[in-house]
Wavefront OBJ file of the C-alpha trace (Angstrom):
o trace
v 38.425 27.200 19.459
v 36.509 27.069 15.978
v 35.831 29.645 14.144
v 32.252 30.903 14.620
v 33.251 30.909 18.450
v 35.873 33.420 17.971
v 33.973 36.332 16.160
v 31.734 36.935 19.081
v 35.072 37.264 21.437
v 36.563 39.857 18.681
v 33.006 41.527 18.966
v 30.105 41.074 16.196
v 29.401 44.627 15.524
v 32.470 46.919 16.674
v 34.354 49.942 15.173
v 36.594 47.724 12.964
v 33.366 45.896 11.763
v 31.719 49.341 10.993
v 34.639 50.842 8.991
v 34.218 47.894 6.414
v 30.443 48.482 6.422
v 31.232 52.226 5.733
v 33.752 50.977 2.939
v 30.970 49.150 1.490
v 28.578 51.211 1.399
v 30.952 54.003 0.110
v 31.614 51.641 -2.764
v 28.116 50.999 -3.290
v 27.797 54.706 -3.772
v 30.108 55.000 -6.318
v 28.877 51.861 -7.739
v 24.882 52.889 -8.259
v 27.089 56.380 -9.845
v 29.083 54.447 -12.301
v 26.255 51.729 -13.401
v 23.123 54.235 -14.154
v 25.559 57.199 -15.317
v 24.550 55.788 -18.522
v 21.223 56.848 -17.887
v 22.475 60.524 -18.719
v 24.843 59.669 -20.874
v 22.688 58.486 -23.528
v 19.793 60.562 -22.554
v 17.139 60.869 -25.816
v 16.817 64.420 -26.921
v 15.030 65.325 -29.574
v 16.792 65.468 -33.103
v 16.121 66.270 -36.828
v 18.254 66.005 -40.048
v 20.237 68.943 -40.882
v 19.177 70.453 -44.009
v 20.489 73.553 -45.654
v 22.996 74.688 -42.819
v 24.111 77.497 -44.337
v 20.670 79.133 -44.817
v 19.164 81.092 -42.050
v 16.675 83.522 -41.565
v 19.018 86.813 -42.082
v 16.260 88.468 -44.727
v 13.411 88.007 -42.323
v 13.660 89.675 -39.471
v 10.874 88.252 -37.702
v 11.971 84.714 -37.851
v 15.464 85.568 -36.835
v 14.543 84.420 -33.233
v 13.151 81.118 -34.411
v 14.496 80.016 -37.377
v 15.331 76.623 -36.827
v 11.282 76.036 -35.859
v 10.623 77.300 -38.917
v 13.133 75.400 -41.348
v 11.746 71.847 -39.724
v 8.008 72.722 -40.054
v 9.262 73.807 -43.774
v 11.916 71.431 -44.454
v 10.842 68.382 -42.517
v 7.727 65.835 -43.271
v 5.599 64.677 -39.938
v 7.091 61.973 -37.740
v 6.765 58.158 -39.660
v 5.103 57.041 -36.351
v 1.757 58.591 -34.989
v 2.836 57.909 -31.330
v 5.879 60.210 -31.732
v 6.914 62.670 -29.206
v 8.160 64.949 -32.086
v 5.959 66.950 -34.534
v 8.445 66.183 -37.508
v 10.115 63.156 -38.813
v 13.563 62.251 -37.067
v 15.345 60.512 -39.796
v 14.101 61.965 -42.875
v 14.057 65.248 -44.458
v 12.166 66.042 -48.356
v 13.780 65.451 -51.021
v 14.785 68.827 -52.101
v 14.186 69.807 -55.696
v 17.320 70.958 -57.889
v 18.481 74.802 -57.142
v 15.971 75.106 -54.406
v 16.092 78.226 -52.483
v 14.994 78.584 -48.582
v 11.941 81.045 -48.442
v 9.789 80.900 -45.412
v 6.952 82.268 -46.835
v 6.968 79.490 -49.843
v 6.317 76.116 -47.384
v 7.104 73.071 -49.976
v 3.983 71.555 -48.160
v 0.800 72.448 -46.745
v -1.262 70.587 -44.202
v 1.328 67.469 -44.170
v 0.847 66.960 -48.120
v 3.630 67.333 -50.619
v 4.393 66.070 -54.163
v 7.796 65.767 -52.927
v 9.349 62.419 -51.794
v 11.517 61.841 -48.778
v 15.104 60.862 -48.184
v 16.753 59.748 -45.311
v 18.872 62.554 -43.483
v 21.759 63.492 -46.666
v 23.875 65.654 -43.974
v 23.492 64.059 -40.714
v 21.556 65.387 -37.859
v 20.874 68.473 -35.315
v 20.461 68.089 -32.006
v 18.368 69.934 -29.224
v 20.222 71.228 -26.679
v 18.741 73.116 -24.022
v 18.544 70.342 -21.673
v 21.627 68.276 -22.160
v 24.482 70.322 -24.427
v 26.275 66.501 -25.137
v 24.950 62.848 -25.035
v 27.101 59.744 -26.588
v 23.891 60.125 -28.884
v 24.560 63.485 -30.149
v 28.840 62.902 -30.244
v 28.509 59.436 -32.234
v 25.020 59.992 -34.175
v 23.155 56.945 -32.196
v 20.202 57.551 -34.010
v 18.006 56.267 -37.007
v 19.285 52.769 -38.146
v 21.843 53.331 -35.012
v 19.462 53.827 -32.513
v 19.274 50.571 -30.780
v 23.328 50.794 -29.826
v 22.792 53.031 -26.652
v 20.612 50.286 -25.052
v 23.151 47.354 -26.643
v 26.453 48.987 -24.313
v 24.326 48.870 -21.475
v 23.631 45.276 -21.731
v 27.537 44.657 -22.388
v 27.984 46.810 -19.152
v 25.758 43.773 -17.290
v 27.717 41.534 -19.274
v 30.741 42.807 -17.561
v 28.443 42.161 -14.033
v 27.922 38.573 -15.197
v 31.240 37.709 -16.407
v 33.303 39.774 -12.745
v 30.720 37.847 -10.850
v 32.017 34.584 -12.044
v 36.036 35.512 -12.782
v 36.199 37.240 -9.395
v 34.410 34.669 -7.166
v 36.867 32.340 -8.517
v 39.569 34.810 -7.704
v 38.761 35.696 -4.207
v 39.087 31.557 -3.497
v 42.104 31.449 -5.177
v 44.444 34.495 -4.553
v 41.960 36.265 -0.978
v 39.598 39.273 -1.025
v 41.470 41.437 -0.035
v 44.083 41.259 -3.596
v 40.781 40.464 -5.510
v 39.713 43.681 -4.295
v 42.589 45.373 -5.818
v 42.274 43.793 -9.001
v 38.891 44.420 -9.494
v 39.370 48.340 -8.530
v 42.101 48.817 -11.306
v 39.664 47.333 -13.520
v 36.848 49.391 -12.637
v 38.988 52.461 -12.054
v 40.826 52.474 -15.376
v 37.705 51.366 -17.496
v 35.808 54.166 -15.947
v 37.999 56.965 -16.792
v 38.793 56.069 -20.083
v 35.032 55.552 -20.947
v 35.305 58.894 -21.015
v 38.003 59.584 -23.528
v 35.741 57.458 -26.144
v 35.619 58.246 -29.415
v 33.070 55.655 -30.772
v 30.087 53.695 -29.823
v 32.454 50.724 -29.624
v 35.533 51.972 -27.658
v 32.615 53.312 -25.088
v 31.141 49.791 -25.054
v 34.489 47.918 -24.626
v 35.417 50.238 -21.408
v 31.990 50.249 -19.867
v 32.342 46.663 -19.888
v 35.566 46.619 -18.494
v 33.708 49.198 -15.639
v 30.661 46.615 -14.893
v 33.505 43.630 -14.676
v 35.147 45.709 -11.694
v 32.378 47.433 -10.573
v 30.638 43.515 -9.154
v 34.389 42.237 -9.188
v 35.422 44.698 -6.324
v 31.936 44.773 -4.241
v 31.506 41.003 -4.096
v 34.550 40.016 -1.961
v 34.007 43.289 -0.512
v 30.454 41.500 0.664
v 31.788 38.813 1.639
v 34.556 40.128 4.096
v 31.788 42.440 5.428
v 29.328 39.232 6.479
v 32.470 37.094 7.512
v 33.450 39.456 9.897
v 29.947 40.347 11.781
v 27.775 38.178 14.213
v 25.162 36.284 12.753
v 22.271 38.888 14.562
v 24.150 41.781 12.452
v 24.362 40.578 8.957
v 20.450 41.115 7.865
v 21.099 44.830 9.281
v 24.443 44.869 7.380
v 23.021 43.652 4.473
v 20.137 46.178 3.693
v 22.356 48.876 5.484
v 24.242 47.953 1.972
v 21.458 48.485 -0.355
v 20.598 51.667 1.238
v 23.823 53.308 0.843
v 23.324 52.367 -2.846
v 20.180 53.997 -2.964
v 22.309 57.498 -2.014
v 23.815 57.130 -5.423
v 21.056 58.239 -6.944
v 20.537 61.234 -5.095
v 24.258 62.347 -5.788
v 24.147 61.327 -9.164
v 20.728 63.151 -10.356
v 22.324 66.213 -8.317
v 25.518 66.181 -10.330
v 23.396 65.164 -14.209
v 21.238 68.703 -13.200
v 24.152 70.856 -12.906
v 26.755 69.130 -15.705
v 25.200 68.924 -18.980
v 27.901 66.953 -20.717
v 28.106 63.556 -20.409
v 32.020 63.568 -21.062
v 32.432 65.797 -17.791
v 30.120 63.702 -15.797
v 31.331 60.710 -16.470
v 35.053 61.759 -15.584
v 33.199 63.380 -12.216
v 31.568 59.772 -11.616
v 35.085 57.914 -12.598
v 37.595 59.730 -10.145
v 35.172 59.025 -7.483
v 36.607 55.097 -8.160
v 39.924 56.525 -7.237
v 39.709 57.430 -3.326
v 38.241 53.675 -2.585
v 41.713 52.369 -2.814
v 42.967 54.299 -0.170
v 40.507 52.454 2.718
v 41.756 48.562 1.204
v 45.433 49.771 2.631
v 43.826 49.564 6.138
v 41.860 46.145 5.558
v 42.614 42.848 6.888
v 41.914 39.639 4.687
v 39.354 36.931 5.428
v 39.949 34.827 8.330
v 38.211 32.122 6.665
v 40.336 32.085 3.695
v 43.529 32.094 5.540
v 42.397 29.373 7.863
v 40.842 27.547 4.545
v 44.774 28.117 3.169
v 46.190 26.607 6.438
v 47.935 29.574 7.403
v 46.660 29.719 10.875
v 49.656 32.047 12.446
v 48.399 34.873 10.039
v 44.835 33.964 10.676
v 45.563 34.822 14.517
v 47.491 37.907 13.715
v 44.603 38.974 11.790
v 42.047 38.598 14.986
v 43.895 39.800 17.175
v 44.409 43.506 15.315
v 40.597 43.383 14.837
v 39.979 42.930 18.509
v 42.460 45.711 19.370
v 40.878 48.033 17.502
v 37.565 47.115 18.549
v 39.144 47.359 22.781
v 38.463 43.587 23.105
v 40.937 41.065 25.205
v 41.192 37.442 23.623
v 42.526 34.288 25.311
v 46.022 32.969 24.225
v 45.230 29.902 22.389
v 42.876 30.835 19.621
v 42.845 28.404 16.935
v 42.333 24.575 17.747
v 44.691 23.149 15.588
v 43.347 19.493 15.881
v 39.810 21.185 15.241
v 41.317 22.872 12.217
v 43.168 19.816 11.273
v 39.955 18.120 11.363
v 37.995 20.316 9.462
v 40.248 20.867 6.472
v 40.324 16.649 6.309
v 36.569 16.520 6.511
v 36.182 18.847 3.610
v 38.985 17.160 1.526
v 37.588 13.508 2.305
v 33.758 14.530 1.130
v 32.151 15.345 -2.334
v 32.604 18.902 -3.211
v 29.032 19.924 -4.108
v 27.986 21.004 -7.885
v 25.672 22.721 -9.670
v 24.049 19.028 -10.511
v 23.133 18.739 -7.054
v 20.453 22.089 -7.620
v 18.588 19.569 -10.138
v 19.016 16.047 -9.407
v 16.080 16.090 -7.203
v 12.384 17.051 -8.520
v 11.791 19.188 -5.331
v 14.869 20.995 -5.293
v 14.480 21.226 -9.023
v 11.678 23.315 -9.148
v 12.500 25.318 -6.220
v 15.581 26.267 -7.997
v 14.471 26.887 -11.227
v 11.036 28.984 -8.997
v 13.777 31.297 -7.529
v 16.039 31.864 -10.214
v 13.278 33.123 -12.114
v 12.090 35.255 -9.619
v 15.944 36.676 -9.590
v 15.481 37.435 -13.214
v 11.835 39.330 -13.077
v 13.054 41.394 -9.824
v 16.695 42.283 -11.906
v 14.729 42.893 -15.064
v 12.186 45.288 -13.593
v 14.672 46.957 -10.987
v 16.842 47.713 -13.777
v 14.404 48.334 -16.230
v 12.723 51.058 -14.533
v 15.366 52.727 -12.960
v 17.041 53.740 -16.453
v 13.091 54.722 -17.840
v 12.484 57.519 -15.352
v 12.848 60.026 -18.089
v 9.382 58.167 -19.715
v 7.192 59.864 -16.842
v 6.508 62.826 -18.361
v 7.949 65.338 -15.483
v 10.968 66.694 -14.710
v 13.812 62.918 -15.823
v 16.443 64.482 -12.843
v 13.974 64.879 -10.017
v 12.096 61.373 -11.308
v 15.208 59.701 -11.439
v 16.183 61.413 -7.736
v 12.584 59.758 -6.351
v 13.496 56.591 -7.999
v 16.257 56.049 -5.565
v 14.468 57.849 -2.592
v 12.041 55.220 -2.512
v 14.084 52.728 -2.156
v 14.544 53.660 1.190
v 11.531 53.239 2.673
v 11.004 50.056 0.895
v 14.108 48.417 2.159
v 13.466 50.042 6.124
v 9.847 47.852 5.216
v 11.709 44.513 4.112
v 13.866 44.830 7.101
v 11.223 44.553 10.055
v 8.725 42.650 7.413
v 10.010 39.975 6.781
v 10.313 39.140 10.970
v 6.616 40.124 10.655
v 5.204 38.441 7.662
v 7.512 35.905 6.758
v 9.436 35.607 3.480
v 6.981 33.692 1.205
v 3.734 35.903 1.675
v 5.980 39.524 1.558
v 7.757 38.187 -1.938
v 4.379 37.415 -3.330
v 2.232 40.032 -2.626
v 5.052 42.528 -3.468
v 6.289 41.309 -6.576
v 1.990 41.104 -7.684
v 1.255 44.732 -5.857
v 4.952 45.955 -8.116
v 2.929 44.610 -11.559
v 0.028 45.805 -10.914
v 2.084 49.050 -10.509
v 3.679 48.540 -13.729
v 0.111 47.577 -16.090
v -1.622 50.356 -14.418
v 0.747 52.620 -15.551
v -0.063 52.046 -19.338
v -3.329 53.838 -18.744
v -2.116 56.870 -17.181
v -1.471 59.730 -18.765
v 2.478 61.234 -18.432
v 2.745 63.306 -15.533
v 2.817 63.394 -11.862
v -0.026 60.492 -11.411
v 2.105 57.865 -13.642
v 5.240 58.693 -11.519
v 3.473 58.269 -8.845
v 2.285 54.761 -9.774
v 5.687 53.675 -11.586
v 7.203 54.878 -7.985
v 4.771 52.215 -6.141
v 5.573 49.642 -8.648
v 9.830 50.477 -7.750
v 8.882 50.436 -4.105
v 7.813 46.592 -4.402
v 10.535 45.845 -6.249
v 12.901 47.072 -4.279
v 11.657 45.638 -1.193
v 11.639 41.981 -3.106
v 14.986 42.485 -3.992
v 16.125 43.245 -0.326
v 13.791 40.115 1.079
v 14.622 37.501 -1.503
v 18.696 37.599 -0.838
v 17.483 36.219 2.449
v 14.992 34.353 1.410
v 17.262 32.250 -1.152
v 19.717 31.664 1.547
v 17.464 30.346 3.743
v 15.516 27.808 1.483
v 18.587 26.076 0.023
v 20.354 24.103 2.227
v 23.884 24.072 3.493
v 25.701 21.987 0.937
v 24.382 23.945 -1.958
v 23.318 27.552 -0.167
v 26.234 29.407 -1.884
v 26.111 27.231 -5.444
v 22.311 28.120 -5.151
v 22.759 32.067 -4.146
v 25.379 31.972 -6.880
v 22.834 30.471 -9.923
v 20.410 32.963 -8.620
v 22.706 35.918 -8.296
v 23.768 34.212 -12.240
v 20.238 34.953 -12.969
v 19.643 38.249 -11.802
v 22.853 39.359 -13.627
v 20.899 37.973 -16.878
v 17.878 40.257 -16.211
v 19.826 43.255 -15.911
v 21.122 42.041 -19.089
v 17.651 41.899 -20.941
v 16.348 45.604 -19.563
v 17.739 47.636 -21.834
v 16.934 45.807 -24.466
v 13.363 45.049 -23.032
v 13.207 48.874 -22.668
v 14.161 49.187 -27.259
v 10.559 47.418 -27.448
v 8.770 50.677 -26.682
v 9.773 52.072 -30.430
v 7.109 49.764 -31.444
v 4.698 50.312 -29.061
v 5.167 52.698 -25.804
v 3.321 50.496 -23.386
v 5.130 46.973 -24.348
v 8.227 47.435 -21.694
v 5.630 47.978 -18.924
v 3.463 44.561 -19.835
v 6.665 42.553 -19.545
v 7.210 44.228 -16.629
v 3.843 43.634 -15.508
v 3.141 40.288 -16.434
v 6.296 38.546 -15.426
v 5.944 40.256 -11.746
v 2.310 39.070 -11.642
v 3.916 35.428 -12.560
v 6.686 35.421 -10.353
v 4.353 36.286 -7.791
v 1.871 33.376 -7.905
v 5.265 31.399 -8.533
v 6.525 32.152 -5.328
v 3.009 30.899 -3.047
v 4.569 27.293 -4.699
v 7.861 27.813 -1.954
v 7.756 27.117 1.130
v 7.661 29.606 4.240
v 11.158 29.937 5.666
v 10.601 31.919 8.914
v 11.507 30.625 11.602
v 12.204 27.342 10.432
v 15.928 25.722 10.863
v 17.987 26.072 8.185
v 18.042 22.574 6.023
v 21.589 21.397 6.759
v 21.586 18.368 4.326
v 20.490 17.773 0.414
v 17.802 15.279 1.898
v 16.310 17.776 4.058
v 16.329 20.276 1.877
v 14.760 17.767 -0.858
v 11.452 17.680 1.733
v 11.300 21.435 2.867
v 8.547 22.633 0.694
v 7.689 18.910 -1.276
v 4.336 18.595 -2.601
v 2.085 15.334 -1.815
v 2.865 14.263 -5.852
v 6.615 14.506 -6.093
v 6.858 12.004 -2.986
v 7.083 8.121 -3.246
v 4.244 5.533 -2.143
v 6.400 4.770 0.586
v 6.724 8.754 1.637
v 3.170 8.641 1.539
v 1.911 6.231 3.594
v 4.575 6.849 6.293
v 3.135 10.692 6.421
v -0.435 8.747 6.418
v 0.653 7.125 10.038
v 2.352 10.127 11.194
v -0.477 12.275 10.831
v -3.017 9.607 12.108
v -0.966 9.264 14.998
v -1.226 12.984 15.476
v -5.351 12.315 15.182
v -5.539 9.874 17.291
v -3.314 12.331 19.747
v -5.657 14.827 18.954
v -8.837 13.132 19.447
v -7.487 11.998 23.293
v -7.061 15.410 24.074
v -10.401 16.450 23.064
v -12.261 13.803 25.162
v -10.138 14.235 28.622
v -11.160 16.593 31.310
v -8.812 19.490 31.826
v -10.493 20.090 35.065
v -10.216 16.609 36.705
v -6.596 16.309 35.085
v -5.297 19.680 36.705
v -6.711 18.108 39.881
v -5.030 15.226 39.478
v -1.665 17.038 38.557
v -2.366 19.032 42.023
v -2.272 15.902 44.180
v 0.989 15.042 43.134
v 2.598 17.958 43.300
v 1.388 17.972 47.150
v 2.192 14.398 47.536
v 6.004 14.986 46.515
v 5.715 18.205 49.220
v 4.743 15.588 51.361
v 7.357 13.719 50.253
v 9.810 15.973 50.733
v 8.713 17.217 54.515
l 1 2 3 4 5 6 7 8 9 10 11 12 13 14 15 16 17 18 19 20 21 22 23 24 25 26 27 28 29 30 31 32 33 34 35 36 37 38 39 40 41 42 43 44 45 46 47 48 49 50 51 52 53 54 55 56 57 58 59 60 61 62 63 64 65 66 67 68 69 70 71 72 73 74 75 76 77 78 79 80 81 82 83 84 85 86 87 88 89 90 91 92 93 94 95 96 97 98 99 100 101 102 103 104 105 106 107 108 109 110 111 112 113 114 115 116 117 118 119 120 121 122 123 124 125 126 127 128 129 130 131 132 133 134 135 136 137 138 139 140 141 142 143 144 145 146 147 148 149 150 151 152 153 154 155 156 157 158 159 160 161 162 163 164 165 166 167 168 169 170 171 172 173 174 175 176 177 178 179 180 181 182 183 184 185 186 187 188 189 190 191 192 193 194 195 196 197 198 199 200 201 202 203 204 205 206 207 208 209 210 211 212 213 214 215 216 217 218 219 220 221 222 223 224 225 226 227 228 229 230 231 232 233 234 235 236 237 238 239 240 241 242 243 244 245 246 247 248 249 250 251 252 253 254 255 256 257 258 259 260 261 262 263 264 265 266 267 268 269 270 271 272 273 274 275 276 277 278 279 280 281 282 283 284 285 286 287 288 289 290 291 292 293 294 295 296 297 298 299 300 301 302 303 304 305 306 307 308 309 310 311 312 313 314 315 316 317 318 319 320 321 322 323 324 325 326 327 328 329 330 331 332 333 334 335 336 337 338 339 340 341 342 343 344 345 346 347 348 349 350 351 352 353 354 355 356 357 358 359 360 361 362 363 364 365 366 367 368 369 370 371 372 373 374 375 376 377 378 379 380 381 382 383 384 385 386 387 388 389 390 391 392 393 394 395 396 397 398 399 400 401 402 403 404 405 406 407 408 409 410 411 412 413 414 415 416 417 418 419 420 421 422 423 424 425 426 427 428 429 430 431 432 433 434 435 436 437 438 439 440 441 442 443 444 445 446 447 448 449 450 451 452 453 454 455 456 457 458 459 460 461 462 463 464 465 466 467 468 469 470 471 472 473 474 475 476 477 478 479 480 481 482 483 484 485 486 487 488 489 490 491 492 493 494 495 496 497 498 499 500 501 502 503 504 505 506 507 508 509 510 511 512 513 514 515 516 517 518 519 520 521 522 523 524 525 526 527 528 529 530 531 532 533 534 535 536 537 538 539 540 541 542 543 544 545 546 547 548 549 550 551 552 553 554 555 556 557 558 559 560 561 562 563 564 565 566 567 568 569 570 571 572 573 574 575 576 577 578 579 580 581 582 583 584 585 586 587
């Protein structure tokens, strides 16, 4: 009996599969909290030069309640940028004359005009603590010339994703899924916990990289385990449920951040949640596919029987046909293994690969970009982040059913275009509730396409390079994640620039999807040749191919013409006569 025939006997989705899916979901919730915790760790707050810190308003009773505001209005110049959120400069102060004595009734400037020159902050900065008591920005003074470092830190985290995908993907094929998950969880928990005790931004970056490495490194092998243990009919619902669990992480993180105003405490809470992830791993089984590929048939047989017992199923005495296993292993050894080069050897396959890689990059770029910029919508940032996660759930539920109703191609194209238009429309809407609504429409569309594009990719590539194609697409998504914080930095030069990039790239990606073939209801391509022919335009075909296609089309046209000339009534009478003759013959 072959492996794919055994899974239905064990149970396509029983108690054991439910346990593994639940474990994957819980890991997804924690993964969301660790990934997006940086949104609150590095939240932007008002800051200004610390000027005359020893001076207070004790001599002026009328100014004691708002002394800080009075000092800022007198000792700080106007903002350098006219579009600044704040009425004062964040990085400069007036160059005070020697022996200056603070007096609120004798301002240095009137109406913003002054003969005094400005200088960079001389004694550090003060920070607004009304919303956040501490952030990495206030702890490490990541402002002014260092203001890009928080965004760089988040990009470094996604670099950890990129490296973790490569390393742990290879490790899982070498040492097994279960051991790889354990090693990745070690990196994950250590990196997350030590991040809390960072003494500078560079230590923070290093351990965030480690956390990102472990986050994706533990999730991918676990997800592969889930897919290998469930029946084919359950794979799409299981994939979507994992994404929905991830969305719930937004709710828990927003709620925790709402009450925990110190970044180190919030970081410790999210990082400690990684530790319980080791417990379910004790009860996990190793991948049967991996055990069989390594020739460990007895262990694979034992795993299958344990899973069947948990699911309440009875199995036959002989499960694995040693001849089938041996034949499959020999065929794998004798065949030339596919490589990335196969994706770019032929023109149509190369175009589809580049198209899909671009779409994954754009989806990831916009998804993470919108998720990390909820504080710029002009509403309460905690509720904005909460809603940003909430819209993902109906988006993923829509994607689950819509791909069967309307197909993969048109769903992806239209949703990306609508999402892009929503991003561009947000530019023209003032800060507040309506800007948030339009932005969330964009988030809904991108979340839905993220769910669809995974299945679309697996159906588009032929069997020999399906995993490689999916891997290249996933690699592109990591690049999008790395770029998203950097694109958001463009907002320092022009507020609308990140949204312009998001909107235009989404619309372009949507149009490019229209060049891809529809895969709904189509047979999966089994060979590289079949994969090359799917969606191949006439311009890419050879003269011989074109002649063959024209000949087939002529034959089809002749058939249609013959059918058009036939008399349906006469044909049906002739058929009835034949049936009567057959009945008489039987009598």
